N, C-alpha and C positions, 0 to 999 in steps of 0.2 A: 806810569809806568809801568810796564810787565814784571814784576821779580825775577831775576837773576834764577833763584831757585827754581823757578816756575818753569823759564827757558832751557834751562839745564835738563827739568826730568821730561818736558815734551822732545826734546832733541833725544834723550835716551828709546823712548818710544820708538819714535821713528827709527833710530837705528837698530831697537830689534824686528819691528815690522820689515826693513831690508833683509836682514841676515837671515830672514826664513826663506827668502824665497822673492818673486817677480811681483811687482805690486800689479797690482788694477789700476784701469785708467782712471776710476775715478780716485784711487789711493795715490796715482801719480800726480795727480790734480789738488788734492786735498795737500799735500808733500809742496807742490812749486808754491800753493797759495801760501803754506806757513811760514815758507822760505821768504816768500816777499811781503808778509807780512811786518817784518822786523831785521833791522840789516841785523839785530844779533843773533838771528833766528840759525843761519846758514853757519856765523862762526861757530856756534856752541855745536852743530852737528859733527863741523870737518873736526872740531877739537875732541871730540869724543870717540869718533871715529878711527881719530891718530890713539888714540887710550887702546880701543878695541886693536888695532892692526898691533900695539906693542905686548899686549897680554896675551894674543895669540901667538908670536915670538915665542916668548919667553915660556908659555904652553909647550909649544912642540918643542922646547931645548928638554924641556922635564917630560915629555913622552906623554904629555897633557893633551888630549883631544881640544878641537879650538873653544869650542862651546864649553866644554870644563875652562878652560882657564879663564874663558870670559865670567863663565857662572850665570850670573843674569842680570841682562839690562833694565831689567826695574828697582835698581839700586834706589834708595830715597835720595833727595837732592844732598843732602852731607857725603853721604858714600860718592855720590860720584866729584865732587871738589873733590873730596881725598883723594881719589883715580888722578885726576887733573893735576895735583899738585904733586903727586909720586911721578906723574910723566913728565915733569919739570927737568929737561936734560938741558947740555948748552946746546945753543942755537943751532951750532953747524951739526950738531949730532943726530939731534931732533930731524932736521931735514934730510939727510943722509940713510938714517935707521928704519924710521918708520914713516912717516911723514911725508909717505909716498903716493899718497893717492891725489890724483888731480882730478879736478871736475872741469869739464866744460858744456854750454848751452847757448840755444841760439833761444830768439825770437821769433813771429812770423816773418816769412820775408830777409828775414836776414843768415847768412852765412859767413863761416868764421875756421881761418885755417891757424891752426896749433903746430907747431915741433916737441915733441917730447924728448926725454932725457936719454932716449936708446937710439937716438936717432932718425926715428918714425914719424910719420906725418899723416896729422887727422884731419879731414876736412869734413865741418858740420853743415847739413842745409837746412833750410827751413826748421821752426820748432825740434830742434835735435836736443838732445841731452846724454850728454856719453860721460862715465866714468874712467879714469886708467890707473890700474896699480900694477907698477913694474917690481917684482919679484926677482932673486937673484937664478930663480927657475922656470921663470911664467912670466911672461906680460900678460896679465888681467885686465881685457876690457871690457866696460858692461854698457852695452847701446842700448837704452833705458827708455828712449823715445827716440821715434825719425829713421833720419837716414842721414849716411856719413862712410866717404873715403876713405880708404887706409892702406898707405905707402910705407912696407914696413921694412923696417933694416934689416938684413939678414943676422941673424944671430941663433946659429941650429943647435944651441947647449938652451936656446929661454923662446922654446914657442909662442906665438902673436895668438892669443884668442879672444875672439870678439863672441860673446855670451849673449845672445838675446833672448826673450819667454818661450821662444819655440825650437830652436839649436843652437850649436854652436859652431863655430867658424872658425878651423882651425891654420895659419898659416906659420909661415919661417920668414920666407923674404921675398914680395908679391906687392901687387897693384890690384884693390877690390875695393867694391863696395856693398855696403849691407843697409835694406831700405826694412823697416819694422811695421810700415805704414797697412798692406794688407796684408796680414800674415808675415812671409820671411820669404825676400829676395836680394840675390846673393849676384852679383853682375863681376868676373874676374877681367883683369885689362892687361896683368902680365902674371906672369905665375901659375900657381897650382894651390888650391883652398881644400881643404877636407870639411865639410859639413856631419855634424855628431849631435845624436840626440843621446840622451839618458847610456851612455857609454858607447852605442853603435853607427860605425859610418854608415853614412845614407847615401854619399855618392862625393866624386873626388870633380870638381871641376876647374878648368883647366883656362887658360887666356882664350876669350872668344866665346867662352860660353856663359850660360847664364841658369840659377837655380832657384826654386818658387816652391814654396809651402805654404797651404793655407792650416786654418784654426782645426782644420778634421787630418791634419795627418798628410794630405794629397800630394805629390810631388811632381812639378814639372822640371826637368833635365835637360838643353836642349845646346847644340853646338850652332858654330856661324852663326853667333848674331854680334859680330863688331860694330854693326852699321848701327842696331840696333842699342849697343850699349852705350856706344857714342850719342846719340842722342839723350839716352838717360841721366846722360853725365851734363848736359848742355848746361845744368842749373849750375855747375861749377865756373862758368861764365855770364851767368846770373838772367839765361835764358830758358825756356821750355820747346821742348822740339816733337811736332808731332808727324806721322806718316802714313794719313792714311787711319788715323784714330776715329772714332765715331765724336760729335762735340759734347756730346753727354763726357765720353771720356776724356777728352779735352780739358771740359772745363773744371771736370774731379781735378786735376794735376793742377791746374793755375789757382785752384782755389785753397792751396795748402799754403800759398805765397802772400795771399793777402787778406786784410780782414774786410777790405768791401770785396763780399762775396757775389759772383756772375750765377746766376740762376736763369734756370729754361722754364717759361712757363708755360710753353708751347709742345707738346712732343712730336709735331710735324719739325721740329728743327734738330730736334735732338739726335739725330740717324743720322745726320751731314756728318761727310768724313770731309776733315781737316787735315792740313798739313803747311808745316814752315817753322820757322824758329818767331820765337815771340819774346818780349821780355816778360820775366815771370811777376815783376810788381808793378805790371801794367795790366792791369785790366779793362780799364779804358780802351788802350789803343790795340787791345785782342778785340771787343767788340768793335771800334772801327774798322778793324781788317774785315770782320764778317759780312759788318752791312756793306761794305766795299764788292766781297766775293760774292756773297748772297742773296737771297731774297727772306735777309733777317733784319728786325730793326730793336735795337736797346732803347729801353729806357733807366737812365742813371739816375740814383739815387741815391742819397749820402750814404748805405750801407748796404746797396747789392746794386747789378747791373742785372736786369731784369730782358731774357729774350724770348722774340715772339716770330711769328714769321711776319711779313707784312701784307697787308690787306687783301693787296691784289694776286700774293703767292698763290 
C-alpha cells in the first residue's frame, strides 16, 4: 500500500501545479489518472486545498500576498501533516469557513446537475470537470474541461465568474453555457455576460447571442442564434441536434458522448449534410438512421462504427 506521506507529497505537488495556472491537456489527464489510482488521492488533495484556502485567508487578514501566506507547496510530508493538524477546526466552522470548494465531474456520456450553496445551478455535459469556490465577494468557477450550463442566482455583490484557459465569463444573474472543447464557446439563453481576458473586456453577450474564440485569439460574436442555442443545448435532454452540418461535423459531436467511436472511412460520405435529433449515447442508432436516409453503410465492431458509401452509390 502506498505510504500516506507519499500521497500527501504528491497532493502538494499537484496543488502547486494547479495554483500556477491552467494545466495542459496532458497534465489534466495525468491528474485525473492520479486521482483515480487510489481513493485516498483525491481526499488528500481536497484536504490540502482546504489548508491552502485557510492560509490564503489568514494571509489576507495579515496583509500578505496569497502565495506568501502559502509559502511553498513543496513542503516535506511532516510539514504537510502539521499544516493539516493546525487546520482542524470544529466541523461546522470548517464547512462554513474554508471547505468552500466543490468539485464536480462527469465521465464520457454522462450528465450531472448540481445545486450550489448560493442558489445557482450547474449542469455538466459529457467528460466535464468543474470546481466551485464561493467567496463572500466573488463566486469563482473553474471549467477545467468540457461543457456546462450555468443558471446563476442573482447577487450583485458577488459576481459569478467562469474561468477557462482562454478567457473568463462574468455574470450576475443569467443562464448561459460555456464549452471548452474547441477553444471557447459561450451561448447566452437569458440575461447578459461579459467576456474578459487579461483584464480587458472582449464582448458583452446578451440573450440569443453566441461568442466563440479559438486558441489564436480570433473572435466570432453572433446575434439571432436562439434556434442554434437550442440545438446546442439538446444534450440536456440526452440528445444531439443537427441542422445541415456535414456528416464529419456531426460525427465529431456524437463521438464526444461515446467510447464506441464513429469513423468515416470514405471521404465521399464526409460531406453529406445531416439534420435531426439523435440520442447522444446511441451511435448505432445514428448509424442506422444514416443507412436508411443516405447511400451509406455502417460496419459495427466492438470499438467503432465505420461509415462508407454503399458500393452502388
